Residue frames as qw, qx, qy, qz and C-alpha x, y, z in Angstrom:
[[0.000, 0.887, 0.461, 0.000, 0.00, 0.00, 0.00],
 [0.403, 0.494, -0.020, 0.770, 1.36, 3.42, -0.98],
 [0.356, -0.592, -0.430, 0.581, 1.98, 5.78, 1.91],
 [0.221, 0.823, 0.301, 0.428, 0.62, 9.21, 1.02],
 [0.334, 0.163, -0.289, 0.882, 2.42, 12.39, 2.07],
 [0.149, -0.715, -0.573, 0.373, 0.72, 14.61, 4.62],
 [0.184, 0.247, 0.230, 0.923, -0.26, 17.79, 2.79],
 [0.211, -0.723, -0.645, 0.125, -2.57, 19.38, 5.32],
 [0.041, 0.941, 0.138, 0.306, -3.23, 23.07, 6.06],
 [0.564, -0.782, 0.175, 0.199, -0.60, 23.16, 8.81],
 [0.705, -0.094, 0.404, 0.575, 2.07, 22.00, 6.41],
 [0.365, 0.711, 0.340, 0.496, 0.91, 24.57, 3.87],
 [0.248, -0.964, -0.037, -0.085, 1.21, 27.28, 6.52],
 [0.707, -0.533, 0.269, 0.380, 4.75, 26.10, 7.25],
 [0.324, -0.409, 0.546, 0.656, 6.19, 26.18, 3.74],
 [0.565, 0.507, -0.128, -0.638, 3.42, 26.17, 1.10],
 [0.958, 0.139, 0.250, 0.008, 4.24, 22.49, 0.46],
 [0.637, -0.294, 0.368, 0.611, 7.88, 23.48, -0.16],
 [0.480, 0.813, 0.328, 0.019, 6.67, 26.02, -2.71],
 [0.023, 0.944, -0.264, -0.198, 9.52, 28.53, -2.63],
 [0.432, -0.470, 0.717, 0.279, 12.26, 25.92, -2.93],
 [0.617, 0.316, 0.701, 0.170, 10.43, 24.07, -5.71],
 [0.397, 0.889, 0.224, -0.035, 9.68, 27.24, -7.69],
 [0.139, -0.854, 0.423, 0.271, 13.24, 28.51, -7.35],
 [0.517, -0.205, 0.775, 0.300, 14.54, 25.22, -8.74],
 [0.557, 0.564, 0.604, 0.081, 11.97, 25.20, -11.55],
 [0.287, 0.954, 0.087, 0.007, 12.83, 28.77, -12.62],
 [0.774, 0.177, -0.128, 0.595, 16.57, 28.28, -12.00],
 [0.070, -0.817, 0.108, -0.562, 16.64, 31.10, -9.47],
 [0.302, 0.092, -0.721, 0.617, 18.25, 31.41, -6.08],
 [0.270, -0.642, -0.691, 0.191, 15.89, 31.65, -3.12],
 [0.204, -0.518, -0.141, 0.818, 17.08, 35.25, -2.68],
 [0.041, 0.053, -0.494, -0.867, 16.30, 36.15, -6.29],
 [0.236, -0.463, -0.804, -0.289, 12.88, 34.54, -6.03],
 [0.274, -0.637, -0.540, 0.476, 12.11, 36.46, -2.83],
 [0.117, -0.372, 0.101, 0.915, 13.04, 39.69, -4.61],
 [0.131, -0.077, -0.643, -0.751, 10.73, 38.99, -7.57],
 [0.144, -0.467, -0.872, 0.034, 7.63, 37.85, -5.69],
 [0.030, -0.580, -0.434, 0.688, 6.57, 41.25, -4.23],
 [0.199, 0.473, -0.235, -0.826, 6.35, 42.83, -7.71],
 [0.208, 0.066, 0.923, 0.318, 4.85, 39.81, -9.47],
 [0.276, 0.680, 0.647, -0.209, 1.26, 41.13, -9.61],
 [0.152, 0.840, -0.078, -0.515, 2.39, 44.43, -11.15],
 [0.150, -0.408, 0.752, 0.496, 4.76, 42.59, -13.48],
 [0.292, 0.309, 0.891, 0.156, 1.95, 40.38, -14.74],
 [0.242, 0.807, 0.428, -0.326, -0.43, 43.32, -15.15],
 [0.033, -0.717, 0.311, 0.623, 2.18, 45.19, -17.18],
 [0.146, -0.143, 0.829, 0.520, 2.07, 42.63, -20.01],
 [0.374, 0.572, 0.694, -0.225, -1.69, 42.94, -20.40],
 [0.367, 0.275, 0.499, 0.736, -2.47, 44.30, -23.88],
 [0.154, 0.098, 0.088, -0.979, -4.97, 46.90, -22.63],
 [0.711, 0.158, -0.031, -0.685, -8.19, 46.42, -24.57],
 [0.308, -0.209, 0.927, -0.040, -8.69, 42.70, -24.04],
 [0.606, 0.125, -0.498, -0.607, -10.38, 40.76, -26.83],
 [0.750, -0.242, 0.466, -0.402, -12.36, 38.01, -25.06],
 [0.940, 0.319, -0.065, -0.103, -11.69, 35.64, -27.94],
 [0.549, 0.584, -0.496, 0.334, -7.95, 35.98, -27.27],
 [0.548, -0.670, 0.342, -0.365, -8.11, 35.32, -23.53],
 [0.980, -0.120, 0.152, 0.040, -7.14, 31.67, -23.90],
 [0.739, 0.491, -0.118, 0.447, -4.11, 32.48, -26.02],
 [0.068, -0.822, 0.295, -0.482, -3.06, 35.17, -23.53],
 [0.696, -0.551, 0.390, -0.244, -2.92, 32.69, -20.63],
 [0.973, 0.084, 0.175, 0.122, -1.49, 29.88, -22.71],
 [0.739, 0.424, 0.048, 0.521, 1.23, 31.81, -24.51],
 [0.158, 0.810, -0.071, 0.560, 1.77, 35.38, -23.32],
 [0.534, -0.792, 0.146, -0.257, 2.00, 35.20, -19.55],
 [0.550, 0.466, -0.643, 0.260, 4.78, 32.61, -19.59],
 [0.573, -0.177, -0.685, 0.414, 6.15, 31.91, -16.12],
 [0.065, -0.332, 0.196, -0.921, 4.87, 35.25, -14.81],
 [0.695, -0.400, -0.242, -0.547, 1.67, 33.60, -13.63],
 [0.792, -0.153, -0.525, 0.271, 3.67, 31.14, -11.52],
 [0.330, 0.121, -0.382, 0.855, 5.34, 34.02, -9.70],
 [0.346, -0.337, -0.022, -0.875, 2.09, 35.92, -9.21],
 [0.804, -0.325, -0.385, -0.317, 0.29, 32.86, -7.88],
 [0.697, -0.067, -0.531, 0.478, 3.15, 31.92, -5.59],
 [0.088, 0.232, -0.286, 0.926, 3.17, 35.41, -4.12],
 [0.576, -0.343, -0.146, -0.727, -0.59, 35.21, -3.52],
 [0.849, -0.238, -0.466, -0.070, -0.49, 31.75, -1.94],
 [0.604, -0.025, -0.480, 0.636, 2.47, 32.55, 0.33],
 [0.014, 0.215, -0.191, 0.958, 1.20, 36.01, 1.24],
 [0.632, -0.223, -0.009, -0.742, -2.33, 34.80, 1.98],
 [0.298, 0.165, -0.937, 0.078, -1.42, 31.50, 3.59],
 [0.265, 0.119, 0.724, -0.625, -4.14, 31.64, 6.27],
 [0.631, 0.360, 0.023, -0.686, -6.82, 32.09, 3.62],
 [0.567, 0.353, -0.687, -0.285, -5.41, 29.34, 1.40],
 [0.044, 0.130, -0.935, 0.327, -5.21, 27.03, 4.40],
 [0.490, 0.230, 0.529, -0.654, -8.95, 27.47, 4.95],
 [0.686, 0.409, -0.288, -0.529, -9.66, 26.63, 1.31],
 [0.376, 0.297, -0.878, 0.004, -7.64, 23.45, 1.83],
 [0.223, 0.039, 0.811, -0.539, -9.71, 22.63, 4.93],
 [0.638, 0.352, 0.151, -0.667, -12.86, 23.15, 2.88],
 [0.582, 0.415, -0.615, -0.332, -11.52, 20.92, 0.13],
 [0.125, 0.186, -0.946, 0.234, -10.69, 18.18, 2.63],
 [0.450, 0.147, 0.572, -0.670, -14.28, 18.37, 3.85],
 [0.716, 0.455, 0.150, -0.508, -15.81, 17.62, 0.42],
 [0.392, 0.578, -0.638, -0.323, -13.20, 16.15, -1.93],
 [0.710, -0.111, 0.686, -0.116, -13.51, 12.47, -2.81],
 [0.792, 0.410, 0.450, 0.044, -13.21, 10.10, -5.74],
 [0.570, 0.323, 0.322, 0.683, -12.17, 11.71, -9.00],
 [0.156, -0.804, -0.194, 0.540, -11.31, 15.39, -8.50],
 [0.505, 0.628, 0.250, 0.537, -11.11, 17.98, -11.27],
 [0.310, -0.671, -0.076, 0.669, -8.93, 21.00, -10.47],
 [0.487, 0.698, 0.396, 0.344, -9.82, 23.41, -13.27],
 [0.199, 0.851, -0.103, 0.474, -7.32, 26.22, -13.84],
 [0.810, -0.519, -0.223, 0.157, -5.27, 24.92, -10.94],
 [0.000, -0.956, 0.245, -0.160, -2.30, 27.29, -11.30],
 [0.113, 0.639, -0.723, 0.237, 0.62, 26.28, -9.09],
 [0.662, -0.001, -0.741, -0.113, -1.15, 23.18, -7.83],
 [0.141, -0.295, 0.665, -0.671, -1.59, 23.78, -4.10],
 [0.715, -0.008, 0.295, -0.633, -5.14, 22.43, -4.10],
 [0.840, 0.297, -0.391, -0.231, -4.47, 19.64, -6.58],
 [0.408, 0.362, -0.765, 0.342, -1.52, 18.34, -4.56],
 [0.313, -0.194, 0.629, -0.685, -3.41, 18.55, -1.27],
 [0.822, 0.106, 0.048, -0.557, -6.37, 16.71, -2.81],
 [0.739, 0.349, -0.572, -0.066, -4.12, 14.00, -4.24],
 [0.203, 0.306, -0.796, 0.482, -2.81, 13.31, -0.72],
 [0.599, -0.166, 0.339, -0.706, -6.31, 12.72, 0.71],
 [0.234, -0.094, 0.968, 0.001, -7.10, 9.04, 1.28],
 [0.499, 0.492, 0.625, -0.344, -10.71, 9.46, 0.07],
 [0.424, 0.741, -0.216, -0.473, -9.51, 10.81, -3.29],
 [0.901, 0.146, 0.380, 0.148, -8.84, 8.30, -6.06],
 [0.589, 0.186, 0.311, 0.723, -7.25, 10.63, -8.61],
 [0.019, 0.785, 0.127, -0.606, -6.81, 14.33, -9.34],
 [0.559, 0.493, 0.463, 0.479, -7.18, 15.64, -12.88],
 [0.224, -0.654, -0.026, 0.722, -5.39, 18.99, -13.15],
 [0.485, 0.635, 0.465, 0.381, -6.42, 21.19, -16.09],
 [0.175, -0.809, 0.006, 0.561, -4.62, 24.43, -16.96],
 [0.624, 0.777, 0.072, 0.033, -3.98, 26.23, -20.25],
 [0.035, 0.898, -0.438, 0.016, -0.51, 27.45, -19.29],
 [0.890, 0.213, -0.386, 0.117, 2.16, 24.85, -20.19],
 [0.231, 0.483, -0.587, 0.607, 4.54, 26.25, -17.54],
 [0.593, -0.352, 0.353, -0.632, 1.91, 25.71, -14.86],
 [0.970, 0.029, -0.103, -0.217, 1.37, 22.11, -16.00],
 [0.694, 0.394, -0.496, 0.343, 5.11, 21.42, -16.08],
 [0.053, -0.494, 0.550, -0.672, 5.61, 22.91, -12.63],
 [0.754, -0.255, 0.261, -0.545, 2.74, 20.96, -11.08],
 [0.940, 0.185, -0.285, -0.029, 3.97, 17.74, -12.71],
 [0.472, 0.442, -0.566, 0.512, 7.40, 18.36, -11.19],
 [0.352, -0.436, 0.457, -0.691, 5.92, 19.17, -7.78],
 [0.915, -0.113, 0.019, -0.387, 3.85, 15.97, -7.83],
 [0.827, 0.286, -0.437, 0.207, 6.98, 13.94, -8.62],
 [0.215, 0.464, -0.563, 0.649, 8.94, 15.55, -5.80],
 [0.488, -0.300, 0.423, -0.702, 6.11, 14.94, -3.33],
 [0.119, -0.065, 0.990, -0.029, 5.52, 11.33, -4.37],
 [0.488, 0.422, 0.510, -0.568, 2.09, 11.93, -5.91],
 [0.173, 0.356, -0.598, -0.697, 2.71, 11.30, -9.60],
 [0.074, -0.148, -0.963, -0.212, 0.52, 8.21, -9.65],
 [0.013, 0.607, 0.726, -0.323, -2.47, 10.16, -8.29],
 [0.129, 0.805, 0.105, -0.570, -2.26, 13.44, -10.24],
 [0.554, 0.246, 0.557, 0.567, -2.28, 13.96, -14.01],
 [0.013, 0.595, 0.014, -0.803, -2.09, 17.25, -15.92],
 [0.433, 0.496, 0.668, 0.346, -4.02, 18.27, -19.03],
 [0.138, 0.073, 0.192, 0.969, -4.45, 21.36, -21.20],
 [0.436, -0.076, -0.080, -0.893, -8.27, 21.37, -21.39],
 [0.609, 0.013, 0.605, -0.513, -11.45, 19.55, -20.46],
 [0.778, 0.431, -0.158, -0.428, -11.87, 18.16, -23.98],
 [0.124, 0.489, -0.862, -0.038, -9.01, 15.70, -23.55],
 [0.806, -0.080, -0.424, -0.406, -10.49, 12.22, -24.04],
 [0.516, 0.103, -0.761, 0.379, -8.35, 10.80, -21.23],
 [0.209, -0.192, 0.461, -0.841, -10.35, 12.71, -18.62],
 [0.124, 0.308, 0.917, -0.221, -13.28, 10.99, -16.92],
 [0.081, -0.532, -0.596, -0.596, -16.76, 11.69, -18.26],
 [0.447, -0.789, -0.205, -0.368, -17.85, 12.75, -14.77],
 [0.310, 0.357, -0.588, 0.656, -16.18, 13.90, -11.58],
 [0.509, -0.548, -0.641, 0.172, -17.03, 13.50, -7.91],
 [0.316, -0.769, -0.161, 0.531, -15.51, 16.86, -6.98],
 [0.490, 0.653, 0.171, 0.551, -14.77, 19.99, -9.00],
 [0.427, -0.658, -0.115, 0.609, -12.42, 22.68, -7.73],
 [0.414, 0.604, 0.282, 0.620, -12.32, 25.97, -9.63],
 [0.401, -0.774, -0.236, 0.428, -10.74, 28.77, -7.61],
 [0.128, -0.742, 0.190, 0.630, -9.78, 32.25, -8.85],
 [0.344, 0.013, 0.753, 0.560, -10.49, 31.24, -12.45],
 [0.272, 0.663, 0.695, 0.048, -14.06, 32.16, -13.45],
 [0.030, 0.897, 0.095, -0.431, -13.31, 35.88, -13.57],
 [0.216, -0.493, 0.593, 0.599, -10.68, 35.18, -16.24],
 [0.347, 0.254, 0.854, 0.292, -13.19, 33.55, -18.60],
 [0.134, -0.010, -0.321, -0.937, -15.03, 35.38, -21.35],
 [0.645, -0.249, -0.367, -0.622, -18.17, 33.31, -20.64],
 [0.067, -0.253, 0.845, -0.466, -18.16, 32.02, -17.05],
 [0.717, 0.080, 0.300, -0.624, -21.85, 31.12, -17.27],
 [0.813, 0.358, -0.390, -0.243, -21.06, 28.67, -20.07],
 [0.289, 0.399, -0.815, 0.304, -18.30, 27.20, -17.92],
 [0.471, -0.128, 0.616, -0.618, -20.85, 26.51, -15.18],
 [0.850, 0.249, -0.029, -0.463, -22.87, 24.57, -17.74],
 [0.626, 0.437, -0.645, 0.042, -19.83, 22.49, -18.62],
 [0.055, -0.314, 0.797, -0.512, -19.22, 21.76, -14.95],
 [0.691, 0.002, 0.349, -0.633, -22.84, 20.76, -14.42],
 [0.865, 0.315, -0.257, -0.295, -22.65, 18.20, -17.22],
 [0.561, 0.401, -0.684, 0.238, -19.43, 16.70, -15.82],
 [0.278, -0.366, 0.628, -0.627, -20.66, 16.37, -12.21],
 [0.296, -0.160, -0.941, -0.021, -21.89, 13.05, -10.86],
 [0.418, -0.639, -0.517, -0.388, -25.22, 12.92, -9.05],
 [0.634, -0.702, -0.251, 0.206, -23.59, 13.43, -5.63],
 [0.620, 0.246, -0.051, 0.743, -20.74, 15.65, -6.79],
 [0.257, -0.873, -0.205, 0.361, -19.72, 18.89, -5.11],
 [0.528, 0.589, 0.064, 0.608, -18.20, 21.90, -6.86],
 [0.447, -0.663, -0.173, 0.574, -16.02, 24.33, -4.93],
 [0.407, 0.630, 0.310, 0.584, -16.10, 27.71, -6.67],
 [0.196, -0.740, -0.214, 0.607, -15.14, 31.32, -6.15],
 [0.448, 0.623, 0.359, 0.531, -14.85, 34.38, -8.38],
 [0.272, -0.618, -0.129, 0.726, -13.80, 38.03, -8.41],
 [0.416, 0.643, 0.480, 0.429, -15.43, 39.94, -11.26],
 [0.180, -0.969, -0.043, 0.167, -13.52, 43.14, -10.56],
 [0.682, 0.583, -0.130, 0.423, -10.51, 44.79, -12.20],
 [0.604, -0.218, -0.337, 0.688, -9.24, 46.20, -8.91],
 [0.126, -0.895, -0.280, 0.324, -9.50, 49.60, -7.29],
 [0.090, -0.782, 0.347, 0.510, -6.37, 50.69, -9.14],
 [0.728, 0.568, -0.254, -0.288, -6.67, 48.50, -12.22],
 [0.236, -0.575, 0.783, -0.001, -4.30, 45.91, -10.80],
 [0.528, 0.088, 0.844, 0.009, -6.33, 43.05, -12.30],
 [0.368, 0.459, -0.273, -0.761, -6.82, 44.10, -15.93],
 [0.255, 0.135, -0.898, -0.332, -7.19, 40.46, -16.98],
 [0.187, 0.319, 0.841, -0.395, -10.46, 40.04, -15.03],
 [0.116, -0.396, -0.599, -0.686, -13.77, 40.33, -16.90],
 [0.026, -0.310, -0.617, 0.723, -16.37, 42.51, -15.18],
 [0.230, -0.166, -0.427, -0.859, -19.02, 43.47, -17.75],
 [0.470, -0.040, 0.480, -0.739, -22.40, 43.75, -15.94],
 [0.821, 0.185, -0.180, -0.510, -24.19, 41.55, -18.46],
 [0.582, 0.298, -0.749, 0.106, -21.52, 38.85, -18.10],
 [0.020, -0.168, 0.760, -0.628, -21.80, 38.92, -14.31],
 [0.630, 0.047, 0.247, -0.735, -25.60, 38.86, -14.39],
 [0.801, 0.236, -0.447, -0.322, -25.63, 35.89, -16.78],
 [0.368, 0.276, -0.826, 0.326, -23.22, 34.07, -14.48],
 [0.224, -0.070, 0.677, -0.697, -25.37, 34.53, -11.38],
 [0.739, 0.140, -0.011, -0.659, -28.59, 33.65, -13.19],
 [0.730, 0.255, -0.624, -0.117, -26.99, 30.41, -14.37],
 [0.181, 0.234, -0.811, 0.505, -25.57, 29.65, -10.93],
 [0.420, -0.010, 0.500, -0.757, -28.94, 30.14, -9.25],
 [0.777, 0.205, -0.163, -0.573, -30.82, 28.14, -11.86],
 [0.796, 0.276, -0.535, -0.070, -28.57, 25.08, -11.91],
 [0.511, 0.150, -0.696, 0.482, -26.92, 24.76, -8.49],
 [0.587, -0.748, -0.215, -0.225, -27.81, 24.70, -4.82],
 [0.130, 0.672, -0.555, 0.473, -25.33, 26.03, -2.29],
 [0.814, -0.297, -0.482, 0.129, -24.19, 23.62, 0.42],
 [0.339, -0.908, 0.141, -0.201, -23.37, 25.26, 3.74],
 [0.786, 0.047, -0.377, 0.487, -19.86, 25.17, 5.14],
 [0.471, -0.815, -0.259, 0.217, -18.49, 26.94, 8.23],
 [0.606, -0.165, 0.097, 0.772, -15.39, 28.63, 6.81],
 [0.096, 0.893, 0.191, -0.395, -15.39, 32.42, 6.45],
 [0.335, -0.286, 0.564, 0.699, -13.89, 32.51, 2.97],
 [0.427, 0.417, -0.192, -0.779, -15.11, 33.48, -0.49],
 [0.229, 0.127, -0.908, -0.327, -15.18, 29.90, -1.79],
 [0.696, -0.009, 0.252, -0.673, -18.64, 28.31, -1.90],
 [0.202, -0.064, 0.973, 0.095, -19.74, 24.68, -2.21],
 [0.606, 0.249, -0.077, -0.752, -22.48, 23.65, -4.66],
 [0.410, 0.075, 0.904, 0.094, -24.34, 20.59, -5.80],
 [0.115, -0.139, -0.644, -0.743, -26.42, 20.19, -8.92],
 [0.503, 0.039, 0.282, -0.816, -30.10, 21.02, -8.62],
 [0.873, 0.193, -0.060, -0.445, -31.14, 18.13, -10.86]]
């Protein structure tokens, strides 16, 4: 029987699952150089935004343009907001089971933690950015989770299961040109008892620091109408933005 690593919230609070050391190795940086780059990573990522953002080009932007900048920005967020991330990991541990989809999983904190849960059979990590996929693959190898976590570019890959027992989609929906349509895709891929863990931030920031977020009122309204029509919220006790949902039908 394979012994799974312990990737619980306390370990995340200690070192982000060895995030800094792993990212420094992946980017061929010293720990000191990485520490110097993290505080400016959000501004650095925002600076490569093209300005007027064509929604049809959003996928190409995240797949090709951002490069490794998204890894740095996400690492800064996860390490700088460790208490919050730890609560999202506690929430995930409460609901995750069976086959888990981590959609737009970024640097893999949630995917890795889910893969280490005994009630989880496999984690299917989906992310457009090839650097994110390569980094998460490397992290899984280093943590002894390669046999429980697989990485893919998109949901259309035929190797993915037809349905999932758990869907995790955190800090992603605001980056999509049609988040309501994404909810429909999730609904069709959820088993009858499945739970989806979702959050969103349809806001470009008080000072425009998130230019890559969509915030058009009609887009947001369509999203909430779809959410309310197709899903029922499941209560959880954590004071965080992430919500848990099951299908209405």
